[in-house]
KOLLUM-510300 format. One record per residue (C-alpha): residue number from 1; x, y, z; residue in one letter. Coordinates in steps of 0.25 Angstrom, whole numbers. Example, Ala and Ser with C-alpha at 12.3 -4.5 7.8 and 13.67 -1.06 7.14 Angstrom:
2
[atom 1, [49, -18, 31], "A"]
[atom 2, [55, -4, 29], "S"]
This chain:
51
[atom 1, [0, 0, 0], "X"]
[atom 2, [5, 14, -3], "X"]
[atom 3, [0, 28, -2], "X"]
[atom 4, [2, 37, -14], "X"]
[atom 5, [-4, 51, -15], "X"]
[atom 6, [-13, 48, -3], "X"]
[atom 7, [-19, 35, -9], "X"]
[atom 8, [-16, 21, -4], "X"]
[atom 9, [-13, 11, -14], "X"]
[atom 10, [-14, -4, -11], "X"]
[atom 11, [-3, -11, -20], "X"]
[atom 12, [10, -18, -19], "X"]
[atom 13, [22, -9, -19], "X"]
[atom 14, [27, -16, -31], "X"]
[atom 15, [15, -11, -39], "X"]
[atom 16, [16, 3, -34], "X"]
[atom 17, [31, 5, -38], "X"]
[atom 18, [32, 16, -48], "X"]
[atom 19, [31, 11, -62], "X"]
[atom 20, [26, -3, -58], "X"]
[atom 21, [13, -3, -67], "X"]
[atom 22, [20, 3, -79], "X"]
[atom 23, [31, -8, -77], "X"]
[atom 24, [20, -18, -76], "X"]
[atom 25, [13, -14, -89], "X"]
[atom 26, [26, -14, -96], "X"]
[atom 27, [29, -28, -92], "X"]
[atom 28, [40, -26, -83], "X"]
[atom 29, [44, -39, -77], "X"]
[atom 30, [46, -34, -63], "X"]
[atom 31, [33, -26, -62], "X"]
[atom 32, [26, -39, -68], "X"]
[atom 33, [32, -48, -57], "X"]
[atom 34, [28, -38, -46], "X"]
[atom 35, [14, -37, -51], "X"]
[atom 36, [13, -52, -52], "X"]
[atom 37, [19, -54, -38], "X"]
[atom 38, [10, -44, -31], "X"]
[atom 39, [-3, -49, -39], "X"]
[atom 40, [0, -63, -34], "X"]
[atom 41, [2, -58, -20], "X"]
[atom 42, [-12, -51, -21], "X"]
[atom 43, [-19, -62, -27], "X"]
[atom 44, [-14, -72, -16], "X"]
[atom 45, [-17, -63, -5], "X"]
[atom 46, [-31, -61, -11], "X"]
[atom 47, [-33, -76, -12], "X"]
[atom 48, [-29, -78, 2], "X"]
[atom 49, [-38, -68, 8], "X"]
[atom 50, [-50, -75, 1], "X"]
[atom 51, [-47, -88, 8], "X"]
C-alpha cells in the first residue's frame, strides 16, 4: 500500500515502480516476471480466503 497525492493505493510495490506498466506492455521480461509472480500470490491468497 502506498500513498500518493493524498490517495491510498493497494498494490504490490513491484507494480508501483516508475515505468512498470510501460515496461510490462513493451514485453520487458523483468516486468512480465514481476507481474506473474504478484498475480500468482494474489490468486493463491484469494483461494485460501475462500476456504
